[in-house]
PDB file of N, CA, C and O in Angstrom:
ATOM      1  N   VAL A   1      86.701  92.497 124.501  1.00  0.00           N
ATOM      2  CA  VAL A   1      86.945  92.930 123.133  1.00  0.00           C
ATOM      3  C   VAL A   1      86.857  94.457 123.097  1.00  0.00           C
ATOM      4  O   VAL A   1      85.909  95.047 123.615  1.00  0.00           O
ATOM      5  N   LEU A   2      87.855  95.082 122.481  1.00  0.00           N
ATOM      6  CA  LEU A   2      87.881  96.531 122.377  1.00  0.00           C
ATOM      7  C   LEU A   2      87.183  96.972 121.106  1.00  0.00           C
ATOM      8  O   LEU A   2      87.356  96.364 120.049  1.00  0.00           O
ATOM      9  N   SER A   3      86.392  98.033 121.211  1.00  0.00           N
ATOM     10  CA  SER A   3      85.686  98.563 120.046  1.00  0.00           C
ATOM     11  C   SER A   3      86.539  99.627 119.381  1.00  0.00           C
ATOM     12  O   SER A   3      87.093 100.506 120.041  1.00  0.00           O
ATOM     13  N   ARG A   4      86.636  99.531 118.059  1.00  0.00           N
ATOM     14  CA  ARG A   4      87.363 100.537 117.294  1.00  0.00           C
ATOM     15  C   ARG A   4      86.470 101.019 116.168  1.00  0.00           C
ATOM     16  O   ARG A   4      85.626 100.272 115.673  1.00  0.00           O
ATOM     17  N   SER A   5      86.652 102.246 115.770  1.00  0.00           N
ATOM     18  CA  SER A   5      85.896 102.793 114.653  1.00  0.00           C
ATOM     19  C   SER A   5      86.471 102.252 113.352  1.00  0.00           C
ATOM     20  O   SER A   5      87.651 102.467 113.075  1.00  0.00           O
ATOM     21  N   PRO A   6      85.678 101.560 112.550  1.00  0.00           N
ATOM     22  CA  PRO A   6      86.186 101.060 111.269  1.00  0.00           C
ATOM     23  C   PRO A   6      86.702 102.181 110.374  1.00  0.00           C
ATOM     24  O   PRO A   6      87.655 101.973 109.623  1.00  0.00           O
ATOM     25  N   GLN A   7      86.097 103.359 110.434  1.00  0.00           N
ATOM     26  CA  GLN A   7      86.564 104.467 109.608  1.00  0.00           C
ATOM     27  C   GLN A   7      87.964 104.896 110.007  1.00  0.00           C
ATOM     28  O   GLN A   7      88.780 105.208 109.139  1.00  0.00           O
ATOM     29  N   SER A   8      88.266 104.920 111.311  1.00  0.00           N
ATOM     30  CA  SER A   8      89.589 105.362 111.732  1.00  0.00           C
ATOM     31  C   SER A   8      90.652 104.363 111.317  1.00  0.00           C
ATOM     32  O   SER A   8      91.774 104.758 111.001  1.00  0.00           O
ATOM     33  N   ILE A   9      90.327 103.086 111.310  1.00  0.00           N
ATOM     34  CA  ILE A   9      91.280 102.072 110.909  1.00  0.00           C
ATOM     35  C   ILE A   9      91.629 102.236 109.431  1.00  0.00           C
ATOM     36  O   ILE A   9      92.771 101.997 109.039  1.00  0.00           O
ATOM     37  N   SER A  10      90.661 102.642 108.606  1.00  0.00           N
ATOM     38  CA  SER A  10      90.883 102.733 107.171  1.00  0.00           C
ATOM     39  C   SER A  10      91.517 104.051 106.733  1.00  0.00           C
ATOM     40  O   SER A  10      91.859 104.188 105.559  1.00  0.00           O
ATOM     41  N   LEU A  11      91.687 105.018 107.621  1.00  0.00           N
ATOM     42  CA  LEU A  11      92.335 106.268 107.240  1.00  0.00           C
ATOM     43  C   LEU A  11      93.780 105.999 106.872  1.00  0.00           C
ATOM     44  O   LEU A  11      94.480 105.272 107.577  1.00  0.00           O
ATOM     45  N   SER A  12      94.228 106.575 105.780  1.00  0.00           N
ATOM     46  CA  SER A  12      95.602 106.363 105.358  1.00  0.00           C
ATOM     47  C   SER A  12      96.350 107.696 105.326  1.00  0.00           C
ATOM     48  O   SER A  12      95.744 108.766 105.378  1.00  0.00           O
ATOM     49  N   ILE A  13      97.658 107.610 105.241  1.00  0.00           N
ATOM     50  CA  ILE A  13      98.489 108.805 105.186  1.00  0.00           C
ATOM     51  C   ILE A  13      98.099 109.603 103.944  1.00  0.00           C
ATOM     52  O   ILE A  13      97.950 109.053 102.853  1.00  0.00           O
ATOM     53  N   GLY A  14      97.939 110.902 104.136  1.00  0.00           N
ATOM     54  CA  GLY A  14      97.525 111.790 103.060  1.00  0.00           C
ATOM     55  C   GLY A  14      96.049 112.123 103.079  1.00  0.00           C
ATOM     56  O   GLY A  14      95.612 113.027 102.367  1.00  0.00           O
ATOM     57  N   THR A  15      95.261 111.403 103.891  1.00  0.00           N
ATOM     58  CA  THR A  15      93.817 111.655 103.983  1.00  0.00           C
ATOM     59  C   THR A  15      93.570 112.991 104.684  1.00  0.00           C
ATOM     60  O   THR A  15      94.222 113.309 105.679  1.00  0.00           O
ATOM     61  N   SER A  16      92.635 113.758 104.165  1.00  0.00           N
ATOM     62  CA  SER A  16      92.241 115.018 104.796  1.00  0.00           C
ATOM     63  C   SER A  16      91.087 114.768 105.757  1.00  0.00           C
ATOM     64  O   SER A  16      90.144 114.045 105.438  1.00  0.00           O
ATOM     65  N   VAL A  17      91.173 115.375 106.936  1.00  0.00           N
ATOM     66  CA  VAL A  17      90.133 115.259 107.955  1.00  0.00           C
ATOM     67  C   VAL A  17      89.911 116.632 108.583  1.00  0.00           C
ATOM     68  O   VAL A  17      90.696 117.558 108.382  1.00  0.00           O
ATOM     69  N   GLU A  18      88.841 116.742 109.338  1.00  0.00           N
ATOM     70  CA  GLU A  18      88.631 117.888 110.218  1.00  0.00           C
ATOM     71  C   GLU A  18      88.622 117.345 111.632  1.00  0.00           C
ATOM     72  O   GLU A  18      88.036 116.296 111.899  1.00  0.00           O
ATOM     73  N   TYR A  19      89.275 118.063 112.541  1.00  0.00           N
ATOM     74  CA  TYR A  19      89.391 117.633 113.922  1.00  0.00           C
ATOM     75  C   TYR A  19      88.841 118.740 114.818  1.00  0.00           C
ATOM     76  O   TYR A  19      89.222 119.903 114.681  1.00  0.00           O
ATOM     77  N   TYR A  20      87.944 118.374 115.735  1.00  0.00           N
ATOM     78  CA  TYR A  20      87.375 119.364 116.657  1.00  0.00           C
ATOM     79  C   TYR A  20      88.356 119.568 117.794  1.00  0.00           C
ATOM     80  O   TYR A  20      88.525 118.694 118.644  1.00  0.00           O
ATOM     81  N   TRP A  21      89.006 120.733 117.806  1.00  0.00           N
ATOM     82  CA  TRP A  21      90.056 121.003 118.784  1.00  0.00           C
ATOM     83  C   TRP A  21      89.474 121.451 120.115  1.00  0.00           C
ATOM     84  O   TRP A  21      89.754 120.839 121.146  1.00  0.00           O
ATOM     85  N   ASN A  22      88.670 122.508 120.111  1.00  0.00           N
ATOM     86  CA  ASN A  22      88.006 123.008 121.324  1.00  0.00           C
ATOM     87  C   ASN A  22      86.979 124.073 120.915  1.00  0.00           C
ATOM     88  O   ASN A  22      86.794 124.336 119.727  1.00  0.00           O
ATOM     89  N   GLU A  23      86.321 124.674 121.893  1.00  0.00           N
ATOM     90  CA  GLU A  23      85.291 125.667 121.586  1.00  0.00           C
ATOM     91  C   GLU A  23      85.851 126.894 120.873  1.00  0.00           C
ATOM     92  O   GLU A  23      85.178 127.473 120.020  1.00  0.00           O
ATOM     93  N   GLU A  24      87.058 127.291 121.208  1.00  0.00           N
ATOM     94  CA  GLU A  24      87.658 128.470 120.586  1.00  0.00           C
ATOM     95  C   GLU A  24      88.072 128.192 119.138  1.00  0.00           C
ATOM     96  O   GLU A  24      87.758 128.975 118.242  1.00  0.00           O
ATOM     97  N   TRP A  25      88.775 127.079 118.909  1.00  0.00           N
ATOM     98  CA  TRP A  25      89.316 126.763 117.584  1.00  0.00           C
ATOM     99  C   TRP A  25      88.342 125.962 116.721  1.00  0.00           C
ATOM    100  O   TRP A  25      88.472 125.944 115.497  1.00  0.00           O
ATOM    101  N   GLU A  26      87.375 125.304 117.344  1.00  0.00           N
ATOM    102  CA  GLU A  26      86.362 124.491 116.671  1.00  0.00           C
ATOM    103  C   GLU A  26      86.991 123.494 115.699  1.00  0.00           C
ATOM    104  O   GLU A  26      88.015 122.889 116.018  1.00  0.00           O
ATOM    105  N   TRP A  27      86.390 123.312 114.509  1.00  0.00           N
ATOM    106  CA  TRP A  27      86.857 122.330 113.527  1.00  0.00           C
ATOM    107  C   TRP A  27      88.043 122.883 112.751  1.00  0.00           C
ATOM    108  O   TRP A  27      87.985 123.984 112.204  1.00  0.00           O
ATOM    109  N   GLN A  28      89.120 122.103 112.711  1.00  0.00           N
ATOM    110  CA  GLN A  28      90.330 122.488 111.997  1.00  0.00           C
ATOM    111  C   GLN A  28      90.673 121.439 110.948  1.00  0.00           C
ATOM    112  O   GLN A  28      90.641 120.241 111.229  1.00  0.00           O
ATOM    113  N   LYS A  29      90.997 121.883 109.750  1.00  0.00           N
ATOM    114  CA  LYS A  29      91.395 120.958 108.691  1.00  0.00           C
ATOM    115  C   LYS A  29      92.821 120.480 108.925  1.00  0.00           C
ATOM    116  O   LYS A  29      93.699 121.238 109.337  1.00  0.00           O
ATOM    117  N   ALA A  30      93.017 119.195 108.647  1.00  0.00           N
ATOM    118  CA  ALA A  30      94.339 118.601 108.842  1.00  0.00           C
ATOM    119  C   ALA A  30      94.530 117.459 107.852  1.00  0.00           C
ATOM    120  O   ALA A  30      93.574 116.960 107.258  1.00  0.00           O
ATOM    121  N   LYS A  31      95.795 117.058 107.690  1.00  0.00           N
ATOM    122  CA  LYS A  31      96.135 115.931 106.839  1.00  0.00           C
ATOM    123  C   LYS A  31      96.821 114.870 107.699  1.00  0.00           C
ATOM    124  O   LYS A  31      97.666 115.195 108.533  1.00  0.00           O
ATOM    125  N   VAL A  32      96.457 113.604 107.497  1.00  0.00           N
ATOM    126  CA  VAL A  32      97.093 112.499 108.208  1.00  0.00           C
ATOM    127  C   VAL A  32      98.511 112.338 107.655  1.00  0.00           C
ATOM    128  O   VAL A  32      98.701 112.105 106.462  1.00  0.00           O
ATOM    129  N   VAL A  33      99.510 112.468 108.551  1.00  0.00           N
ATOM    130  CA  VAL A  33     100.910 112.321 108.129  1.00  0.00           C
ATOM    131  C   VAL A  33     101.599 111.147 108.820  1.00  0.00           C
ATOM    132  O   VAL A  33     102.757 110.850 108.525  1.00  0.00           O
ATOM    133  N   GLY A  34     100.896 110.474 109.743  1.00  0.00           N
ATOM    134  CA  GLY A  34     101.444 109.305 110.422  1.00  0.00           C
ATOM    135  C   GLY A  34     100.347 108.533 111.123  1.00  0.00           C
ATOM    136  O   GLY A  34      99.302 109.089 111.459  1.00  0.00           O
ATOM    137  N   LYS A  35     100.590 107.231 111.346  1.00  0.00           N
ATOM    138  CA  LYS A  35      99.578 106.371 111.973  1.00  0.00           C
ATOM    139  C   LYS A  35     100.275 105.307 112.805  1.00  0.00           C
ATOM    140  O   LYS A  35     101.234 104.682 112.353  1.00  0.00           O
ATOM    141  N   THR A  36      99.785 105.106 114.031  1.00  0.00           N
ATOM    142  CA  THR A  36     100.294 104.084 114.930  1.00  0.00           C
ATOM    143  C   THR A  36      99.105 103.375 115.555  1.00  0.00           C
ATOM    144  O   THR A  36      98.075 103.996 115.817  1.00  0.00           O
ATOM    145  N   GLY A  37      99.245 102.076 115.794  1.00  0.00           N
ATOM    146  CA  GLY A  37      98.175 101.404 116.519  1.00  0.00           C
ATOM    147  C   GLY A  37      97.857 100.051 115.963  1.00  0.00           C
ATOM    148  O   GLY A  37      98.430  99.599 114.972  1.00  0.00           O
ATOM    149  N   PRO A  38      96.933  99.423 116.627  1.00  0.00           N
ATOM    150  CA  PRO A  38      96.169  99.949 117.763  1.00  0.00           C
ATOM    151  C   PRO A  38      96.962  99.905 119.066  1.00  0.00           C
ATOM    152  O   PRO A  38      97.772  99.007 119.292  1.00  0.00           O
ATOM    153  N   VAL A  39      96.711 100.882 119.903  1.00  0.00           N
ATOM    154  CA  VAL A  39      97.273 100.975 121.249  1.00  0.00           C
ATOM    155  C   VAL A  39      96.088 101.111 122.194  1.00  0.00           C
ATOM    156  O   VAL A  39      95.383 102.120 122.160  1.00  0.00           O
ATOM    157  N   ALA A  40      95.864 100.123 123.025  1.00  0.00           N
ATOM    158  CA  ALA A  40      94.732 100.108 123.958  1.00  0.00           C
ATOM    159  C   ALA A  40      93.413 100.369 123.236  1.00  0.00           C
ATOM    160  O   ALA A  40      92.549 101.073 123.758  1.00  0.00           O
ATOM    161  N   GLY A  41      93.257  99.805 122.041  1.00  0.00           N
ATOM    162  CA  GLY A  41      92.008  99.924 121.313  1.00  0.00           C
ATOM    163  C   GLY A  41      91.850 101.198 120.513  1.00  0.00           C
ATOM    164  O   GLY A  41      90.782 101.444 119.953  1.00  0.00           O
ATOM    165  N   GLU A  42      92.883 102.011 120.447  1.00  0.00           N
ATOM    166  CA  GLU A  42      92.805 103.254 119.701  1.00  0.00           C
ATOM    167  C   GLU A  42      93.939 103.320 118.689  1.00  0.00           C
ATOM    168  O   GLU A  42      95.009 102.746 118.890  1.00  0.00           O
ATOM    169  N   TYR A  43      93.683 104.026 117.609  1.00  0.00           N
ATOM    170  CA  TYR A  43      94.736 104.331 116.656  1.00  0.00           C
ATOM    171  C   TYR A  43      95.192 105.753 116.924  1.00  0.00           C
ATOM    172  O   TYR A  43      94.374 106.632 117.197  1.00  0.00           O
ATOM    173  N   LEU A  44      96.487 105.979 116.848  1.00  0.00           N
ATOM    174  CA  LEU A  44      97.056 107.303 117.043  1.00  0.00           C
ATOM    175  C   LEU A  44      97.466 107.834 115.677  1.00  0.00           C
ATOM    176  O   LEU A  44      98.206 107.183 114.940  1.00  0.00           O
ATOM    177  N   PHE A  45      96.980 109.018 115.353  1.00  0.00           N
ATOM    178  CA  PHE A  45      97.274 109.631 114.068  1.00  0.00           C
ATOM    179  C   PHE A  45      98.039 110.921 114.283  1.00  0.00           C
ATOM    180  O   PHE A  45      97.687 111.726 115.146  1.00  0.00           O
ATOM    181  N   ASP A  46      99.085 111.115 113.497  1.00  0.00           N
ATOM    182  CA  ASP A  46      99.797 112.383 113.475  1.00  0.00           C
ATOM    183  C   ASP A  46      99.106 113.243 112.431  1.00  0.00           C
ATOM    184  O   ASP A  46      99.054 112.891 111.253  1.00  0.00           O
ATOM    185  N   LEU A  47      98.575 114.376 112.879  1.00  0.00           N
ATOM    186  CA  LEU A  47      97.839 115.283 112.000  1.00  0.00           C
ATOM    187  C   LEU A  47      98.625 116.570 111.813  1.00  0.00           C
ATOM    188  O   LEU A  47      99.076 117.181 112.781  1.00  0.00           O
ATOM    189  N   GLU A  48      98.782 116.972 110.566  1.00  0.00           N
ATOM    190  CA  GLU A  48      99.392 118.260 110.257  1.00  0.00           C
ATOM    191  C   GLU A  48      98.260 119.239 109.956  1.00  0.00           C
ATOM    192  O   GLU A  48      97.531 119.087 108.976  1.00  0.00           O
ATOM    193  N   PHE A  49      98.132 120.247 110.822  1.00  0.00           N
ATOM    194  CA  PHE A  49      97.019 121.187 110.718  1.00  0.00           C
ATOM    195  C   PHE A  49      97.334 122.288 109.708  1.00  0.00           C
ATOM    196  O   PHE A  49      98.416 122.874 109.717  1.00  0.00           O
ATOM    197  N   GLU A  50      96.349 122.555 108.830  1.00  0.00           N
ATOM    198  CA  GLU A  50      96.513 123.559 107.778  1.00  0.00           C
ATOM    199  C   GLU A  50      96.716 124.961 108.338  1.00  0.00           C
ATOM    200  O   GLU A  50      97.451 125.758 107.755  1.00  0.00           O
ATOM    201  N   SER A  51      96.079 125.271 109.452  1.00  0.00           N
ATOM    202  CA  SER A  51      96.100 126.642 109.974  1.00  0.00           C
ATOM    203  C   SER A  51      97.490 127.123 110.368  1.00  0.00           C
ATOM    204  O   SER A  51      97.815 128.296 110.189  1.00  0.00           O
ATOM    205  N   ASP A  52      98.320 126.213 110.908  1.00  0.00           N
ATOM    206  CA  ASP A  52      99.639 126.648 111.374  1.00  0.00           C
ATOM    207  C   ASP A  52     100.768 125.674 111.027  1.00  0.00           C
ATOM    208  O   ASP A  52     101.925 125.932 111.360  1.00  0.00           O
ATOM    209  N   GLY A  53     100.450 124.569 110.367  1.00  0.00           N
ATOM    210  CA  GLY A  53     101.475 123.604 109.980  1.00  0.00           C
ATOM    211  C   GLY A  53     101.985 122.725 111.105  1.00  0.00           C
ATOM    212  O   GLY A  53     102.863 121.890 110.890  1.00  0.00           O
ATOM    213  N   GLU A  54     101.438 122.906 112.314  1.00  0.00           N
ATOM    214  CA  GLU A  54     101.877 122.086 113.444  1.00  0.00           C
ATOM    215  C   GLU A  54     101.362 120.664 113.301  1.00  0.00           C
ATOM    216  O   GLU A  54     100.302 120.428 112.720  1.00  0.00           O
ATOM    217  N   ILE A  55     102.131 119.715 113.843  1.00  0.00           N
ATOM    218  CA  ILE A  55     101.752 118.309 113.836  1.00  0.00           C
ATOM    219  C   ILE A  55     101.443 117.892 115.269  1.00  0.00           C
ATOM    220  O   ILE A  55     102.237 118.113 116.184  1.00  0.00           O
ATOM    221  N   HIS A  56     100.268 117.283 115.445  1.00  0.00           N
ATOM    222  CA  HIS A  56      99.844 116.798 116.761  1.00  0.00           C
ATOM    223  C   HIS A  56      99.420 115.346 116.630  1.00  0.00           C
ATOM    224  O   HIS A  56      98.813 114.957 115.632  1.00  0.00           O
ATOM    225  N   ARG A  57      99.742 114.539 117.650  1.00  0.00           N
ATOM    226  CA  ARG A  57      99.300 113.143 117.697  1.00  0.00           C
ATOM    227  C   ARG A  57      97.942 113.102 118.382  1.00  0.00           C
ATOM    228  O   ARG A  57      97.796 113.566 119.513  1.00  0.00           O
ATOM    229  N   CYS A  58      96.948 112.543 117.692  1.00  0.00           N
ATOM    230  CA  CYS A  58      95.573 112.506 118.172  1.00  0.00           C
ATOM    231  C   CYS A  58      95.058 111.073 118.164  1.00  0.00           C
ATOM    232  O   CYS A  58      95.324 110.320 117.227  1.00  0.00           O
ATOM    233  N   ALA A  59      94.325 110.695 119.202  1.00  0.00           N
ATOM    234  CA  ALA A  59      93.741 109.353 119.294  1.00  0.00           C
ATOM    235  C   ALA A  59      92.422 109.320 118.542  1.00  0.00           C
ATOM    236  O   ALA A  59      91.589 110.214 118.692  1.00  0.00           O
ATOM    237  N   PHE A  60      92.237 108.285 117.730  1.00  0.00           N
ATOM    238  CA  PHE A  60      90.992 108.087 116.998  1.00  0.00           C
ATOM    239  C   PHE A  60      90.440 106.731 117.383  1.00  0.00           C
ATOM    240  O   PHE A  60      90.655 105.747 116.674  1.00  0.00           O
ATOM    241  N   GLY A  61      89.737 106.669 118.486  1.00  0.00           N
ATOM    242  CA  GLY A  61      89.060 105.449 118.899  1.00  0.00           C
ATOM    243  C   GLY A  61      87.567 105.616 118.721  1.00  0.00           C
ATOM    244  O   GLY A  61      87.096 106.676 118.308  1.00  0.00           O
ATOM    245  N   PHE A  62      86.833 104.582 119.029  1.00  0.00           N
ATOM    246  CA  PHE A  62      85.382 104.619 118.888  1.00  0.00           C
ATOM    247  C   PHE A  62      84.784 105.771 119.683  1.00  0.00           C
ATOM    248  O   PHE A  62      83.875 106.451 119.206  1.00  0.00           O
ATOM    249  N   LYS A  63      85.289 105.994 120.894  1.00  0.00           N
ATOM    250  CA  LYS A  63      84.739 107.054 121.746  1.00  0.00           C
ATOM    251  C   LYS A  63      85.085 108.454 121.248  1.00  0.00           C
ATOM    252  O   LYS A  63      84.472 109.429 121.684  1.00  0.00           O
ATOM    253  N   ASP A  64      86.054 108.569 120.345  1.00  0.00           N
ATOM    254  CA  ASP A  64      86.492 109.865 119.833  1.00  0.00           C
ATOM    255  C   ASP A  64      85.826 110.246 118.516  1.00  0.00           C
ATOM    256  O   ASP A  64      86.187 111.265 117.926  1.00  0.00           O
ATOM    257  N   ARG A  65      84.881 109.470 118.045  1.00  0.00           N
ATOM    258  CA  ARG A  65      84.282 109.680 116.731  1.00  0.00           C
ATOM    259  C   ARG A  65      83.695 111.079 116.574  1.00  0.00           C
ATOM    260  O   ARG A  65      83.705 111.609 115.463  1.00  0.00           O
ATOM    261  N   ALA A  66      83.192 111.689 117.619  1.00  0.00           N
ATOM    262  CA  ALA A  66      82.603 113.021 117.523  1.00  0.00           C
ATOM    263  C   ALA A  66      83.669 114.109 117.357  1.00  0.00           C
ATOM    264  O   ALA A  66      83.330 115.256 117.066  1.00  0.00           O
ATOM    265  N   ARG A  67      84.937 113.776 117.533  1.00  0.00           N
ATOM    266  CA  ARG A  67      86.012 114.784 117.451  1.00  0.00           C
ATOM    267  C   ARG A  67      86.655 114.877 116.086  1.00  0.00           C
ATOM    268  O   ARG A  67      87.468 115.775 115.863  1.00  0.00           O
ATOM    269  N   TRP A  68      86.331 113.997 115.169  1.00  0.00           N
ATOM    270  CA  TRP A  68      86.924 114.083 113.848  1.00  0.00           C
ATOM    271  C   TRP A  68      85.928 113.608 112.797  1.00  0.00           C
ATOM    272  O   TRP A  68      84.989 112.863 113.079  1.00  0.00           O
ATOM    273  N   ARG A  69      86.172 114.073 111.568  1.00  0.00           N
ATOM    274  CA  ARG A  69      85.326 113.648 110.456  1.00  0.00           C
ATOM    275  C   ARG A  69      86.142 113.767 109.161  1.00  0.00           C
ATOM    276  O   ARG A  69      87.019 114.623 109.045  1.00  0.00           O
ATOM    277  N   PRO A  70      85.841 112.901 108.197  1.00  0.00           N
ATOM    278  CA  PRO A  70      86.530 113.012 106.910  1.00  0.00           C
ATOM    279  C   PRO A  70      86.093 114.268 106.193  1.00  0.00           C
ATOM    280  O   PRO A  70      84.967 114.727 106.382  1.00  0.00           O
ATOM    281  N   VAL A  71      86.964 114.835 105.370  1.00  0.00           N
ATOM    282  CA  VAL A  71      86.630 116.039 104.600  1.00  0.00           C
ATOM    283  C   VAL A  71      86.114 115.616 103.237  1.00  0.00           C
ATOM    284  O   VAL A  71      85.771 116.466 102.416  1.00  0.00           O
TER     285      VAL A  71
END
């Protein structure tokens, strides 16, 4: 049985989150603009980042919980 974060499953398009990118960029605000999954126990979210408007696909599985948080 694969573990998934219940919070990530309930995120919907338009939800605002913060995503920890790396030590240099740290927490970045983004909006959920797409959702796919589950794929291998993870949900894939397309995030549009406020800082530059770029869209990146990010995995939100149980093990990734420390990398994102609701705003």
